[in-house]
DOPANU-267198 format. One record per atom (N, C-alpha, C, O): atom name; residue in three letters; residue number from 1; x, y, z. Coordinates in nm, 2 decimals. Layout:
+------+------+-----+--------+--------+--------+
| site | code | pos |      X |      Y |      Z |
+------+------+-----+--------+--------+--------+
|   CA |  ALA | NUM |      X |      Y |      Z |
...
+------+------+-----+--------+--------+--------+
end
This chain:
+------+------+-----+--------+--------+--------+
| site | code | pos |      X |      Y |      Z |
+------+------+-----+--------+--------+--------+
|    N |  UNK |   1 |   0.07 |  -0.11 |  -0.02 |
|   CA |  UNK |   1 |  -0.01 |   0.01 |  -0.01 |
|    C |  UNK |   1 |   0.09 |   0.11 |  -0.01 |
|    O |  UNK |   1 |   0.07 |   0.19 |  -0.10 |
|    N |  UNK |   2 |   0.20 |   0.12 |   0.07 |
|   CA |  UNK |   2 |   0.28 |   0.24 |   0.07 |
|    C |  UNK |   2 |   0.34 |   0.28 |  -0.07 |
|    O |  UNK |   2 |   0.34 |   0.39 |  -0.11 |
|    N |  UNK |   3 |   0.40 |   0.18 |  -0.12 |
|   CA |  UNK |   3 |   0.42 |   0.21 |  -0.27 |
|    C |  UNK |   3 |   0.32 |   0.24 |  -0.36 |
|    O |  UNK |   3 |   0.34 |   0.33 |  -0.44 |
|    N |  UNK |   4 |   0.22 |   0.18 |  -0.35 |
|   CA |  UNK |   4 |   0.08 |   0.21 |  -0.45 |
|    C |  UNK |   4 |   0.03 |   0.35 |  -0.43 |
|    O |  UNK |   4 |   0.00 |   0.42 |  -0.52 |
|    N |  UNK |   5 |   0.04 |   0.40 |  -0.28 |
|   CA |  UNK |   5 |  -0.05 |   0.52 |  -0.26 |
|    C |  UNK |   5 |   0.05 |   0.57 |  -0.13 |
|    O |  UNK |   5 |   0.00 |   0.55 |  -0.02 |
|    N |  UNK |   6 |   0.16 |   0.64 |  -0.14 |
|   CA |  UNK |   6 |   0.18 |   0.70 |  -0.03 |
|    C |  UNK |   6 |   0.14 |   0.80 |   0.03 |
|    O |  UNK |   6 |   0.17 |   0.81 |   0.15 |
|    N |  UNK |   7 |   0.07 |   0.90 |  -0.02 |
|   CA |  UNK |   7 |  -0.01 |   1.01 |   0.02 |
|    C |  UNK |   7 |  -0.13 |   0.96 |   0.12 |
|    O |  UNK |   7 |  -0.16 |   1.02 |   0.23 |
|    N |  UNK |   8 |  -0.20 |   0.84 |   0.05 |
|   CA |  UNK |   8 |  -0.31 |   0.80 |   0.14 |
|    C |  UNK |   8 |  -0.24 |   0.75 |   0.26 |
|    O |  UNK |   8 |  -0.28 |   0.79 |   0.37 |
|    N |  UNK |   9 |  -0.15 |   0.66 |   0.26 |
|   CA |  UNK |   9 |  -0.07 |   0.60 |   0.39 |
|    C |  UNK |   9 |  -0.04 |   0.74 |   0.48 |
|    O |  UNK |   9 |  -0.09 |   0.75 |   0.59 |
|    N |  UNK |  10 |   0.02 |   0.82 |   0.44 |
|   CA |  UNK |  10 |   0.06 |   0.95 |   0.52 |
|    C |  UNK |  10 |  -0.07 |   1.00 |   0.58 |
|    O |  UNK |  10 |  -0.08 |   1.01 |   0.70 |
|    N |  UNK |  11 |  -0.16 |   1.03 |   0.50 |
|   CA |  UNK |  11 |  -0.28 |   1.09 |   0.55 |
|    C |  UNK |  11 |  -0.36 |   1.00 |   0.66 |
|    O |  UNK |  11 |  -0.43 |   1.05 |   0.74 |
|    N |  UNK |  12 |  -0.35 |   0.87 |   0.64 |
|   CA |  UNK |  12 |  -0.41 |   0.78 |   0.74 |
|    C |  UNK |  12 |  -0.32 |   0.77 |   0.87 |
|    O |  UNK |  12 |  -0.38 |   0.78 |   0.98 |
|    N |  UNK |  13 |  -0.19 |   0.76 |   0.87 |
|   CA |  UNK |  13 |  -0.11 |   0.78 |   0.95 |
|    C |  UNK |  13 |  -0.12 |   0.92 |   1.05 |
|    O |  UNK |  13 |  -0.12 |   0.92 |   1.17 |
|    N |  UNK |  14 |  -0.13 |   1.03 |   0.97 |
|   CA |  UNK |  14 |  -0.16 |   1.16 |   1.02 |
|    C |  UNK |  14 |  -0.29 |   1.14 |   1.12 |
|    O |  UNK |  14 |  -0.30 |   1.18 |   1.24 |
|    N |  UNK |  15 |  -0.38 |   1.09 |   1.04 |
|   CA |  UNK |  15 |  -0.51 |   1.08 |   1.11 |
|    C |  UNK |  15 |  -0.52 |   0.97 |   1.25 |
|    O |  UNK |  15 |  -0.60 |   0.99 |   1.34 |
|    N |  UNK |  16 |  -0.45 |   0.89 |   1.24 |
|   CA |  UNK |  16 |  -0.41 |   0.81 |   1.36 |
|    C |  UNK |  16 |  -0.36 |   0.87 |   1.47 |
|    O |  UNK |  16 |  -0.40 |   0.86 |   1.58 |
|    N |  UNK |  17 |  -0.24 |   0.94 |   1.42 |
|   CA |  UNK |  17 |  -0.16 |   1.04 |   1.51 |
|    C |  UNK |  17 |  -0.25 |   1.12 |   1.58 |
|    O |  UNK |  17 |  -0.27 |   1.11 |   1.70 |
|    N |  UNK |  18 |  -0.32 |   1.22 |   1.52 |
|   CA |  UNK |  18 |  -0.43 |   1.31 |   1.57 |
|    C |  UNK |  18 |  -0.52 |   1.25 |   1.67 |
|    O |  UNK |  18 |  -0.54 |   1.29 |   1.78 |
|    N |  UNK |  19 |  -0.57 |   1.14 |   1.62 |
|   CA |  UNK |  19 |  -0.68 |   1.08 |   1.72 |
|    C |  UNK |  19 |  -0.60 |   1.04 |   1.85 |
|    O |  UNK |  19 |  -0.65 |   1.07 |   1.96 |
|    N |  UNK |  20 |  -0.47 |   0.98 |   1.83 |
|   CA |  UNK |  20 |  -0.44 |   0.95 |   1.97 |
|    C |  UNK |  20 |  -0.35 |   1.06 |   2.06 |
|    O |  UNK |  20 |  -0.30 |   1.05 |   2.18 |
|    N |  UNK |  21 |  -0.33 |   1.17 |   1.97 |
|   CA |  UNK |  21 |  -0.29 |   1.29 |   2.05 |
|    C |  UNK |  21 |  -0.41 |   1.37 |   2.12 |
|    O |  UNK |  21 |  -0.39 |   1.46 |   2.20 |
|    N |  UNK |  22 |  -0.52 |   1.34 |   2.10 |
|   CA |  UNK |  22 |  -0.63 |   1.40 |   2.15 |
|    C |  UNK |  22 |  -0.65 |   1.34 |   2.30 |
|    O |  UNK |  22 |  -0.66 |   1.22 |   2.31 |
|    N |  UNK |  23 |  -0.64 |   1.41 |   2.39 |
|   CA |  UNK |  23 |  -0.68 |   1.34 |   2.54 |
|    C |  UNK |  23 |  -0.79 |   1.36 |   2.59 |
|    O |  UNK |  23 |  -0.80 |   1.32 |   2.71 |
|    N |  UNK |  24 |  -0.89 |   1.41 |   2.54 |
|   CA |  UNK |  24 |  -1.04 |   1.44 |   2.56 |
|    C |  UNK |  24 |  -1.09 |   1.28 |   2.63 |
|    O |  UNK |  24 |  -1.15 |   1.27 |   2.73 |
|    N |  UNK |  25 |  -1.05 |   1.18 |   2.56 |
|   CA |  UNK |  25 |  -1.08 |   1.05 |   2.60 |
|    C |  UNK |  25 |  -0.96 |   0.97 |   2.62 |
|    O |  UNK |  25 |  -0.87 |   0.98 |   2.54 |
|    N |  UNK |  26 |  -0.94 |   0.89 |   2.72 |
|   CA |  UNK |  26 |  -0.81 |   0.82 |   2.76 |
|    C |  UNK |  26 |  -0.80 |   0.72 |   2.66 |
|    O |  UNK |  26 |  -0.90 |   0.68 |   2.60 |
|    N |  UNK |  27 |  -0.70 |   0.68 |   2.65 |
|   CA |  UNK |  27 |  -0.65 |   0.57 |   2.54 |
|    C |  UNK |  27 |  -0.73 |   0.44 |   2.57 |
|    O |  UNK |  27 |  -0.81 |   0.39 |   2.48 |
|    N |  UNK |  28 |  -0.72 |   0.39 |   2.70 |
|   CA |  UNK |  28 |  -0.81 |   0.26 |   2.70 |
|    C |  UNK |  28 |  -0.96 |   0.28 |   2.66 |
|    O |  UNK |  28 |  -1.02 |   0.18 |   2.62 |
|    N |  UNK |  29 |  -1.03 |   0.40 |   2.67 |
|   CA |  UNK |  29 |  -1.15 |   0.41 |   2.61 |
|    C |  UNK |  29 |  -1.15 |   0.41 |   2.48 |
|    O |  UNK |  29 |  -1.23 |   0.34 |   2.41 |
|    N |  UNK |  30 |  -1.06 |   0.48 |   2.43 |
|   CA |  UNK |  30 |  -1.04 |   0.47 |   2.29 |
|    C |  UNK |  30 |  -1.02 |   0.35 |   2.20 |
|    O |  UNK |  30 |  -1.07 |   0.33 |   2.09 |
|    N |  UNK |  31 |  -0.93 |   0.27 |   2.29 |
|   CA |  UNK |  31 |  -0.94 |   0.13 |   2.23 |
|    C |  UNK |  31 |  -1.04 |   0.05 |   2.24 |
|    O |  UNK |  31 |  -1.06 |  -0.04 |   2.15 |
|    N |  UNK |  32 |  -1.13 |   0.06 |   2.35 |
|   CA |  UNK |  32 |  -1.25 |  -0.01 |   2.37 |
|    C |  UNK |  32 |  -1.36 |   0.03 |   2.26 |
|    O |  UNK |  32 |  -1.44 |  -0.06 |   2.22 |
|    N |  UNK |  33 |  -1.36 |   0.17 |   2.22 |
|   CA |  UNK |  33 |  -1.44 |   0.19 |   2.12 |
|    C |  UNK |  33 |  -1.39 |   0.13 |   2.00 |
|    O |  UNK |  33 |  -1.47 |   0.08 |   1.93 |
|    N |  UNK |  34 |  -1.27 |   0.12 |   1.95 |
|   CA |  UNK |  34 |  -1.21 |   0.06 |   1.85 |
|    C |  UNK |  34 |  -1.26 |  -0.08 |   1.84 |
|    O |  UNK |  34 |  -1.30 |  -0.13 |   1.73 |
|    N |  UNK |  35 |  -1.25 |  -0.16 |   1.96 |
|   CA |  UNK |  35 |  -1.29 |  -0.28 |   1.95 |
|    C |  UNK |  35 |  -1.41 |  -0.33 |   1.91 |
|    O |  UNK |  35 |  -1.44 |  -0.43 |   1.85 |
|    N |  UNK |  36 |  -1.51 |  -0.22 |   1.96 |
|   CA |  UNK |  36 |  -1.63 |  -0.25 |   1.92 |
|    C |  UNK |  36 |  -1.67 |  -0.24 |   1.76 |
|    O |  UNK |  36 |  -1.74 |  -0.31 |   1.70 |
|    N |  UNK |  37 |  -1.58 |  -0.11 |   1.72 |
|   CA |  UNK |  37 |  -1.61 |  -0.09 |   1.57 |
|    C |  UNK |  37 |  -1.55 |  -0.21 |   1.50 |
|    O |  UNK |  37 |  -1.60 |  -0.25 |   1.40 |
|    N |  UNK |  38 |  -1.44 |  -0.26 |   1.54 |
|   CA |  UNK |  38 |  -1.39 |  -0.37 |   1.47 |
|    C |  UNK |  38 |  -1.49 |  -0.49 |   1.47 |
|    O |  UNK |  38 |  -1.52 |  -0.55 |   1.37 |
|    N |  UNK |  39 |  -1.52 |  -0.53 |   1.57 |
|   CA |  UNK |  39 |  -1.63 |  -0.64 |   1.60 |
|    C |  UNK |  39 |  -1.74 |  -0.60 |   1.48 |
|    O |  UNK |  39 |  -1.76 |  -0.69 |   1.40 |
|    N |  UNK |  40 |  -1.81 |  -0.47 |   1.48 |
|   CA |  UNK |  40 |  -1.92 |  -0.44 |   1.42 |
|    C |  UNK |  40 |  -1.88 |  -0.45 |   1.25 |
|    O |  UNK |  40 |  -1.96 |  -0.48 |   1.16 |
|    N |  UNK |  41 |  -1.74 |  -0.41 |   1.22 |
|   CA |  UNK |  41 |  -1.71 |  -0.43 |   1.06 |
|    C |  UNK |  41 |  -1.65 |  -0.56 |   1.04 |
|    O |  UNK |  41 |  -1.61 |  -0.58 |   0.93 |
|    N |  UNK |  42 |  -1.63 |  -0.65 |   1.15 |
|   CA |  UNK |  42 |  -1.57 |  -0.78 |   1.13 |
|    C |  UNK |  42 |  -1.46 |  -0.77 |   1.07 |
|    O |  UNK |  42 |  -1.45 |  -0.83 |   0.96 |
|    N |  UNK |  43 |  -1.34 |  -0.70 |   1.12 |
|   CA |  UNK |  43 |  -1.21 |  -0.68 |   1.07 |
|    C |  UNK |  43 |  -1.12 |  -0.75 |   1.17 |
|    O |  UNK |  43 |  -1.09 |  -0.70 |   1.27 |
|    N |  UNK |  44 |  -1.08 |  -0.87 |   1.13 |
|   CA |  UNK |  44 |  -0.99 |  -0.95 |   1.20 |
|    C |  UNK |  44 |  -0.85 |  -0.87 |   1.24 |
|    O |  UNK |  44 |  -0.81 |  -0.86 |   1.35 |
|    N |  UNK |  45 |  -0.79 |  -0.82 |   1.14 |
|   CA |  UNK |  45 |  -0.68 |  -0.74 |   1.17 |
|    C |  UNK |  45 |  -0.69 |  -0.63 |   1.28 |
|    O |  UNK |  45 |  -0.60 |  -0.60 |   1.35 |
|    N |  UNK |  46 |  -0.82 |  -0.55 |   1.27 |
|   CA |  UNK |  46 |  -0.82 |  -0.46 |   1.35 |
|    C |  UNK |  46 |  -0.86 |  -0.50 |   1.48 |
|    O |  UNK |  46 |  -0.82 |  -0.44 |   1.58 |
|    N |  UNK |  47 |  -0.94 |  -0.61 |   1.51 |
|   CA |  UNK |  47 |  -0.97 |  -0.68 |   1.62 |
|    C |  UNK |  47 |  -0.85 |  -0.73 |   1.70 |
|    O |  UNK |  47 |  -0.85 |  -0.70 |   1.83 |
|    N |  UNK |  48 |  -0.75 |  -0.79 |   1.64 |
|   CA |  UNK |  48 |  -0.61 |  -0.82 |   1.69 |
|    C |  UNK |  48 |  -0.54 |  -0.69 |   1.74 |
|    O |  UNK |  48 |  -0.50 |  -0.68 |   1.85 |
|    N |  UNK |  49 |  -0.53 |  -0.61 |   1.65 |
|   CA |  UNK |  49 |  -0.45 |  -0.49 |   1.69 |
|    C |  UNK |  49 |  -0.51 |  -0.42 |   1.80 |
|    O |  UNK |  49 |  -0.44 |  -0.38 |   1.89 |
|    N |  UNK |  50 |  -0.65 |  -0.39 |   1.81 |
|   CA |  UNK |  50 |  -0.70 |  -0.33 |   1.93 |
|    C |  UNK |  50 |  -0.73 |  -0.39 |   2.05 |
|    O |  UNK |  50 |  -0.75 |  -0.32 |   2.15 |
|    N |  UNK |  51 |  -0.73 |  -0.52 |   2.04 |
|   CA |  UNK |  51 |  -0.74 |  -0.61 |   2.16 |
|    C |  UNK |  51 |  -0.61 |  -0.60 |   2.22 |
|    O |  UNK |  51 |  -0.61 |  -0.57 |   2.34 |
|    N |  UNK |  52 |  -0.50 |  -0.61 |   2.15 |
|   CA |  UNK |  52 |  -0.37 |  -0.60 |   2.20 |
|    C |  UNK |  52 |  -0.35 |  -0.45 |   2.27 |
|    O |  UNK |  52 |  -0.29 |  -0.44 |   2.38 |
|    N |  UNK |  53 |  -0.39 |  -0.34 |   2.21 |
|   CA |  UNK |  53 |  -0.37 |  -0.22 |   2.23 |
|    C |  UNK |  53 |  -0.46 |  -0.18 |   2.36 |
|    O |  UNK |  53 |  -0.42 |  -0.10 |   2.44 |
|    N |  UNK |  54 |  -0.58 |  -0.24 |   2.38 |
|   CA |  UNK |  54 |  -0.66 |  -0.21 |   2.48 |
|    C |  UNK |  54 |  -0.60 |  -0.30 |   2.63 |
|    O |  UNK |  54 |  -0.61 |  -0.25 |   2.74 |
|    N |  UNK |  55 |  -0.54 |  -0.40 |   2.60 |
|   CA |  UNK |  55 |  -0.48 |  -0.49 |   2.71 |
|    C |  UNK |  55 |  -0.37 |  -0.39 |   2.77 |
|    O |  UNK |  55 |  -0.37 |  -0.34 |   2.88 |
|    N |  UNK |  56 |  -0.28 |  -0.36 |   2.66 |
|   CA |  UNK |  56 |  -0.17 |  -0.28 |   2.71 |
|    C |  UNK |  56 |  -0.20 |  -0.13 |   2.77 |
|    O |  UNK |  56 |  -0.11 |  -0.06 |   2.83 |
|    N |  UNK |  57 |  -0.33 |  -0.09 |   2.75 |
|   CA |  UNK |  57 |  -0.38 |   0.04 |   2.79 |
|    C |  UNK |  57 |  -0.44 |   0.01 |   2.93 |
|    O |  UNK |  57 |  -0.47 |   0.11 |   3.00 |
|    N |  UNK |  58 |  -0.46 |  -0.12 |   2.98 |
|   CA |  UNK |  58 |  -0.52 |  -0.16 |   3.11 |
|    C |  UNK |  58 |  -0.65 |  -0.19 |   3.10 |
|    O |  UNK |  58 |  -0.73 |  -0.19 |   3.19 |
|    N |  UNK |  59 |  -0.69 |  -0.23 |   2.99 |
|   CA |  UNK |  59 |  -0.87 |  -0.28 |   2.98 |
|    C |  UNK |  59 |  -0.88 |  -0.41 |   3.04 |
|    O |  UNK |  59 |  -0.78 |  -0.49 |   3.02 |
|    N |  UNK |  60 |  -0.97 |  -0.45 |   3.10 |
|   CA |  UNK |  60 |  -0.96 |  -0.56 |   3.18 |
|    C |  UNK |  60 |  -1.08 |  -0.65 |   3.07 |
|    O |  UNK |  60 |  -1.15 |  -0.60 |   2.99 |
|    N |  UNK |  61 |  -1.08 |  -0.78 |   3.11 |
|   CA |  UNK |  61 |  -1.15 |  -0.86 |   3.03 |
|    C |  UNK |  61 |  -1.31 |  -0.84 |   3.03 |
|    O |  UNK |  61 |  -1.37 |  -0.86 |   2.93 |
|    N |  UNK |  62 |  -1.34 |  -0.79 |   3.13 |
|   CA |  UNK |  62 |  -1.48 |  -0.74 |   3.15 |
|    C |  UNK |  62 |  -1.53 |  -0.62 |   3.08 |
|    O |  UNK |  62 |  -1.65 |  -0.60 |   3.04 |
|    N |  UNK |  63 |  -1.44 |  -0.55 |   3.07 |
|   CA |  UNK |  63 |  -1.44 |  -0.41 |   2.99 |
|    C |  UNK |  63 |  -1.46 |  -0.44 |   2.83 |
|    O |  UNK |  63 |  -1.54 |  -0.39 |   2.76 |
|    N |  UNK |  64 |  -1.36 |  -0.53 |   2.79 |
|   CA |  UNK |  64 |  -1.39 |  -0.57 |   2.65 |
|    C |  UNK |  64 |  -1.50 |  -0.64 |   2.61 |
|    O |  UNK |  64 |  -1.54 |  -0.62 |   2.50 |
|    N |  UNK |  65 |  -1.55 |  -0.73 |   2.70 |
|   CA |  UNK |  65 |  -1.67 |  -0.80 |   2.68 |
|    C |  UNK |  65 |  -1.79 |  -0.67 |   2.68 |
|    O |  UNK |  65 |  -1.88 |  -0.68 |   2.59 |
|    N |  UNK |  66 |  -1.79 |  -0.58 |   2.76 |
|   CA |  UNK |  66 |  -1.89 |  -0.48 |   2.76 |
|    C |  UNK |  66 |  -1.88 |  -0.41 |   2.62 |
|    O |  UNK |  66 |  -1.98 |  -0.40 |   2.55 |
|    N |  UNK |  67 |  -1.76 |  -0.38 |   2.57 |
|   CA |  UNK |  67 |  -1.74 |  -0.33 |   2.44 |
|    C |  UNK |  67 |  -1.81 |  -0.42 |   2.32 |
|    O |  UNK |  67 |  -1.88 |  -0.37 |   2.24 |
|    N |  UNK |  68 |  -1.78 |  -0.54 |   2.33 |
|   CA |  UNK |  68 |  -1.83 |  -0.65 |   2.24 |
|    C |  UNK |  68 |  -1.98 |  -0.64 |   2.25 |
|    O |  UNK |  68 |  -2.05 |  -0.65 |   2.15 |
|    N |  UNK |  69 |  -2.03 |  -0.62 |   2.37 |
|   CA |  UNK |  69 |  -2.18 |  -0.63 |   2.39 |
|    C |  UNK |  69 |  -2.26 |  -0.51 |   2.33 |
|    O |  UNK |  69 |  -2.37 |  -0.52 |   2.28 |
|    N |  UNK |  70 |  -2.18 |  -0.41 |   2.34 |
|   CA |  UNK |  70 |  -2.23 |  -0.28 |   2.28 |
|    C |  UNK |  70 |  -2.22 |  -0.27 |   2.11 |
|    O |  UNK |  70 |  -2.30 |  -0.22 |   2.04 |
|    N |  UNK |  71 |  -2.11 |  -0.35 |   2.07 |
|   CA |  UNK |  71 |  -2.11 |  -0.36 |   1.92 |
|    C |  UNK |  71 |  -2.22 |  -0.46 |   1.88 |
|    O |  UNK |  71 |  -2.28 |  -0.43 |   1.78 |
|    N |  UNK |  72 |  -2.26 |  -0.58 |   1.95 |
|   CA |  UNK |  72 |  -2.35 |  -0.65 |   1.92 |
|    C |  UNK |  72 |  -2.49 |  -0.58 |   1.93 |
|    O |  UNK |  72 |  -2.57 |  -0.58 |   1.83 |
|    N |  UNK |  73 |  -2.53 |  -0.52 |   2.02 |
|   CA |  UNK |  73 |  -2.65 |  -0.43 |   2.04 |
|    C |  UNK |  73 |  -2.67 |  -0.33 |   1.94 |
|    O |  UNK |  73 |  -2.78 |  -0.31 |   1.91 |
|    N |  UNK |  74 |  -2.58 |  -0.27 |   1.89 |
|   CA |  UNK |  74 |  -2.58 |  -0.17 |   1.78 |
|    C |  UNK |  74 |  -2.60 |  -0.24 |   1.64 |
|    O |  UNK |  74 |  -2.66 |  -0.18 |   1.56 |
|    N |  UNK |  75 |  -2.55 |  -0.36 |   1.63 |
|   CA |  UNK |  75 |  -2.57 |  -0.43 |   1.52 |
|    C |  UNK |  75 |  -2.71 |  -0.47 |   1.53 |
|    O |  UNK |  75 |  -2.79 |  -0.45 |   1.44 |
|    N |  UNK |  76 |  -2.75 |  -0.54 |   1.63 |
|   CA |  UNK |  76 |  -2.90 |  -0.58 |   1.64 |
|    C |  UNK |  76 |  -3.00 |  -0.47 |   1.61 |
|    O |  UNK |  76 |  -3.10 |  -0.48 |   1.54 |
|    N |  UNK |  77 |  -2.97 |  -0.37 |   1.67 |
|   CA |  UNK |  77 |  -3.05 |  -0.24 |   1.64 |
|    C |  UNK |  77 |  -3.04 |  -0.20 |   1.50 |
|    O |  UNK |  77 |  -3.15 |  -0.15 |   1.45 |
|    N |  UNK |  78 |  -2.94 |  -0.20 |   1.42 |
|   CA |  UNK |  78 |  -2.95 |  -0.18 |   1.28 |
|    C |  UNK |  78 |  -3.03 |  -0.28 |   1.21 |
|    O |  UNK |  78 |  -3.10 |  -0.24 |   1.12 |
|    N |  UNK |  79 |  -3.02 |  -0.40 |   1.25 |
|   CA |  UNK |  79 |  -3.10 |  -0.52 |   1.18 |
|    C |  UNK |  79 |  -3.23 |  -0.50 |   1.19 |
|    O |  UNK |  79 |  -3.30 |  -0.53 |   1.10 |
|    N |  UNK |  80 |  -3.28 |  -0.45 |   1.31 |
|   CA |  UNK |  80 |  -3.41 |  -0.42 |   1.35 |
|    C |  UNK |  80 |  -3.46 |  -0.30 |   1.26 |
|    O |  UNK |  80 |  -3.57 |  -0.31 |   1.20 |
|    N |  UNK |  81 |  -3.39 |  -0.20 |   1.26 |
|   CA |  UNK |  81 |  -3.43 |  -0.08 |   1.18 |
|    C |  UNK |  81 |  -3.44 |  -0.11 |   1.00 |
|    O |  UNK |  81 |  -3.52 |  -0.05 |   0.92 |
|    N |  UNK |  82 |  -3.35 |  -0.19 |   0.97 |
|   CA |  UNK |  82 |  -3.36 |  -0.22 |   0.83 |
|    C |  UNK |  82 |  -3.45 |  -0.34 |   0.79 |
|    O |  UNK |  82 |  -3.49 |  -0.35 |   0.68 |
|    N |  UNK |  83 |  -3.48 |  -0.41 |   0.90 |
|   CA |  UNK |  83 |  -3.58 |  -0.51 |   0.88 |
|    C |  UNK |  83 |  -3.73 |  -0.44 |   0.87 |
|    O |  UNK |  83 |  -3.82 |  -0.50 |   0.82 |
|    N |  UNK |  84 |  -3.73 |  -0.32 |   0.92 |
|   CA |  UNK |  84 |  -3.86 |  -0.25 |   0.89 |
|    C |  UNK |  84 |  -3.86 |  -0.21 |   0.76 |
|    O |  UNK |  84 |  -3.98 |  -0.20 |   0.71 |
|    N |  UNK |  85 |  -3.76 |  -0.17 |   0.69 |
|   CA |  UNK |  85 |  -3.75 |  -0.10 |   0.55 |
|    C |  UNK |  85 |  -3.80 |  -0.24 |   0.48 |
|    O |  UNK |  85 |  -3.89 |  -0.22 |   0.40 |
|    N |  UNK |  86 |  -3.77 |  -0.34 |   0.50 |
|   CA |  UNK |  86 |  -3.82 |  -0.47 |   0.42 |
|    C |  UNK |  86 |  -3.94 |  -0.45 |   0.40 |
|    O |  UNK |  86 |  -3.98 |  -0.44 |   0.28 |
|    N |  UNK |  87 |  -4.03 |  -0.44 |   0.50 |
|   CA |  UNK |  87 |  -4.17 |  -0.43 |   0.48 |
|    C |  UNK |  87 |  -4.22 |  -0.33 |   0.42 |
|    O |  UNK |  87 |  -4.33 |  -0.35 |   0.36 |
|    N |  UNK |  88 |  -4.18 |  -0.22 |   0.43 |
|   CA |  UNK |  88 |  -4.20 |  -0.09 |   0.36 |
|    C |  UNK |  88 |  -4.18 |  -0.12 |   0.20 |
|    O |  UNK |  88 |  -4.27 |  -0.09 |   0.12 |
|    N |  UNK |  89 |  -4.07 |  -0.19 |   0.17 |
|   CA |  UNK |  89 |  -4.05 |  -0.25 |   0.04 |
|    C |  UNK |  89 |  -4.16 |  -0.33 |  -0.02 |
|    O |  UNK |  89 |  -4.22 |  -0.31 |  -0.13 |
|    N |  UNK |  90 |  -4.18 |  -0.45 |   0.08 |
|   CA |  UNK |  90 |  -4.26 |  -0.54 |   0.05 |
|    C |  UNK |  90 |  -4.41 |  -0.49 |   0.03 |
|    O |  UNK |  90 |  -4.49 |  -0.55 |  -0.05 |
|    N |  UNK |  91 |  -4.45 |  -0.38 |   0.11 |
|   CA |  UNK |  91 |  -4.57 |  -0.35 |   0.11 |
|    C |  UNK |  91 |  -4.62 |  -0.26 |  -0.03 |
|    O |  UNK |  91 |  -4.74 |  -0.23 |  -0.05 |
|    N |  UNK |  92 |  -4.50 |  -0.22 |  -0.10 |
|   CA |  UNK |  92 |  -4.53 |  -0.14 |  -0.20 |
|    C |  UNK |  92 |  -4.56 |  -0.21 |  -0.34 |
|    O |  UNK |  92 |  -4.59 |  -0.14 |  -0.43 |
|    N |  UNK |  93 |  -4.56 |  -0.36 |  -0.33 |
|   CA |  UNK |  93 |  -4.60 |  -0.44 |  -0.43 |
|    C |  UNK |  93 |  -4.74 |  -0.51 |  -0.41 |
|    O |  UNK |  93 |  -4.79 |  -0.58 |  -0.50 |
+------+------+-----+--------+--------+--------+
end
């Protein structure tokens, strides 16, 4: 990726640096959010990276479990909302 599009990689690295330089949310919380997003996006590489970083930031197994629970709940909520759209489409015919 670096060779194919160095500008994009630099922009991504700059965005990541900016995110981690912001101290409004502590690093552990950022990593727990990243775990939830990684689960929701089903990104194996992201899950591995952010699980490691969360552990290094002091997250407990229970906190990681809570982050996963949030991801599952949001995903189920999205399925519920989009499920309703199926009935809207179905009823048009």
